[in-house]
DODODO-646424 format. One line per field, with one value per residue: x, y negated, z of N, C-alpha, C in turn; residue in one letter. Coordinates in steps of 0.1 Angstrom, whole numbers, padded with zeros to 4 digits. Layout:
# residues N
n.east: c(X|...)
n.north: c(Y|...)
n.up: c(Z|...)
ca.east: c(X|...)
ca.north: c(Y|...)
ca.up: c(Z|...)
c.east: c(X|...)
c.north: c(Y|...)
c.up: c(Z|...)
rest: c(a|...)
//
This chain:
# residues 75
n.east: c(-0477|-0496|-0514|-0515|-0494|-0472|-0474|-0470|-0442|-0430|-0436|-0417|-0394|-0370|-0380|-0371|-0365|-0390|-0402|-0388|-0397|-0424|-0420|-0408|-0429|-0449|-0436|-0438|-0464|-0490|-0495|-0521|-0535|-0558|-0567|-0593|-0622|-0652|-0685|-0694|-0670|-0657|-0674|-0671|-0643|-0644|-0661|-0645|-0624|-0636|-0643|-0617|-0608|-0625|-0616|-0585|-0570|-0581|-0569|-0545|-0510|-0482|-0465|-0481|-0499|-0484|-0477|-0501|-0507|-0486|-0492|-0517|-0509|-0498|-0519)
n.north: c(0709|0707|0683|0693|0712|0694|0680|0700|0706|0682|0680|0698|0685|0664|0641|0615|0617|0622|0597|0582|0592|0583|0556|0553|0560|0541|0518|0520|0517|0498|0463|0456|0478|0495|0472|0463|0452|0462|0446|0448|0452|0428|0410|0418|0412|0384|0378|0386|0368|0343|0346|0346|0321|0306|0313|0315|0327|0351|0370|0396|0396|0405|0421|0430|0444|0465|0478|0487|0505|0523|0533|0545|0566|0583|0596)
n.up: c(-0818|-0789|-0768|-0742|-0742|-0745|-0721|-0703|-0710|-0704|-0677|-0667|-0666|-0648|-0622|-0628|-0655|-0664|-0659|-0677|-0701|-0699|-0700|-0725|-0741|-0734|-0743|-0770|-0777|-0793|-0784|-0778|-0770|-0750|-0737|-0738|-0723|-0707|-0705|-0679|-0665|-0671|-0658|-0632|-0627|-0631|-0609|-0588|-0592|-0588|-0561|-0550|-0557|-0541|-0516|-0512|-0492|-0487|-0503|-0507|-0499|-0521|-0507|-0485|-0500|-0511|-0488|-0479|-0499|-0496|-0470|-0475|-0492|-0474|-0462)
ca.east: c(-0477|-0508|-0511|-0513|-0480|-0463|-0475|-0462|-0428|-0425|-0436|-0406|-0382|-0368|-0389|-0365|-0366|-0405|-0404|-0382|-0407|-0435|-0416|-0407|-0443|-0455|-0429|-0442|-0478|-0493|-0497|-0535|-0541|-0563|-0570|-0607|-0630|-0666|-0690|-0694|-0656|-0654|-0682|-0665|-0631|-0649|-0666|-0633|-0615|-0644|-0641|-0603|-0607|-0632|-0609|-0573|-0564|-0587|-0561|-0533|-0497|-0477|-0459|-0492|-0506|-0475|-0477|-0514|-0506|-0477|-0499|-0527|-0502|-0495|-0531)
ca.north: c(0708|0700|0674|0701|0717|0683|0677|0711|0705|0670|0682|0706|0675|0658|0629|0604|0619|0620|0583|0577|0595|0575|0543|0553|0561|0528|0508|0523|0514|0484|0455|0455|0491|0496|0460|0459|0453|0462|0434|0451|0450|0414|0404|0421|0404|0370|0377|0386|0356|0333|0348|0342|0306|0301|0315|0322|0335|0365|0379|0402|0393|0417|0430|0436|0453|0476|0485|0494|0516|0532|0540|0553|0578|0593|0603)
ca.up: c(-0803|-0783|-0757|-0730|-0743|-0742|-0707|-0696|-0712|-0697|-0663|-0663|-0665|-0635|-0621|-0635|-0670|-0667|-0659|-0689|-0712|-0698|-0704|-0740|-0748|-0731|-0751|-0784|-0779|-0797|-0773|-0775|-0767|-0736|-0730|-0740|-0710|-0708|-0699|-0664|-0659|-0672|-0648|-0619|-0627|-0629|-0596|-0578|-0594|-0582|-0547|-0547|-0558|-0530|-0504|-0515|-0481|-0488|-0512|-0500|-0505|-0527|-0497|-0478|-0509|-0512|-0475|-0479|-0508|-0489|-0459|-0482|-0497|-0463|-0458)
c.east: c(-0489|-0504|-0508|-0499|-0470|-0463|-0468|-0447|-0423|-0426|-0424|-0393|-0382|-0378|-0383|-0366|-0382|-0408|-0398|-0391|-0419|-0432|-0414|-0420|-0449|-0449|-0433|-0457|-0480|-0497|-0511|-0542|-0545|-0567|-0585|-0614|-0645|-0672|-0692|-0680|-0653|-0661|-0676|-0652|-0634|-0654|-0655|-0625|-0623|-0642|-0627|-0602|-0614|-0625|-0596|-0567|-0570|-0579|-0549|-0520|-0492|-0471|-0470|-0498|-0497|-0476|-0490|-0513|-0497|-0484|-0510|-0521|-0499|-0508|-0534)
c.north: c(0701|0691|0682|0707|0706|0680|0688|0710|0693|0672|0691|0697|0670|0645|0617|0605|0617|0605|0577|0580|0586|0560|0542|0553|0547|0518|0509|0520|0500|0476|0453|0468|0491|0483|0455|0462|0454|0450|0436|0448|0435|0407|0406|0413|0389|0368|0377|0373|0344|0334|0344|0327|0300|0302|0323|0331|0349|0375|0385|0397|0406|0426|0437|0447|0466|0484|0493|0507|0527|0540|0549|0566|0588|0601|0616)
c.up: c(-0799|-0772|-0744|-0730|-0740|-0727|-0699|-0697|-0704|-0682|-0658|-0662|-0651|-0634|-0628|-0649|-0673|-0668|-0673|-0702|-0711|-0703|-0719|-0747|-0747|-0741|-0766|-0787|-0784|-0784|-0768|-0771|-0752|-0729|-0732|-0727|-0715|-0702|-0684|-0658|-0659|-0661|-0634|-0617|-0624|-0615|-0586|-0580|-0587|-0566|-0542|-0547|-0546|-0517|-0508|-0504|-0480|-0495|-0503|-0507|-0513|-0517|-0489|-0487|-0509|-0499|-0474|-0488|-0502|-0478|-0465|-0487|-0486|-0459|-0467)
rest: c(m|t|v|e|q|a|i|r|d|i|s|a|l|s|h|l|d|q|l|r|v|v|q|a|i|w|n|r|l|p|s|d|v|g|t|e|l|s|s|a|q|r|d|e|l|n|r|r|w|d|e|y|k|d|d|p|a|s|a|l|s|e|d|d|f|r|e|q|v|r|l|a|r|r|r)
//
């Protein structure tokens, strides 16, 4: 079975079952998969962290973040 075939088969499942498949795959991955950062990514994270430390009020609350995501999905 190819990845494309697996995706087609999984896409035929209900959304809830698709989420279950995603969760099952996620749970089976080694804990360090996908956690490597490039130097550019690390620099950007450090820049953002420094910006937050200088002005914590510049960050969004979780509720505000979720609201912005919800509004963006409507577009």
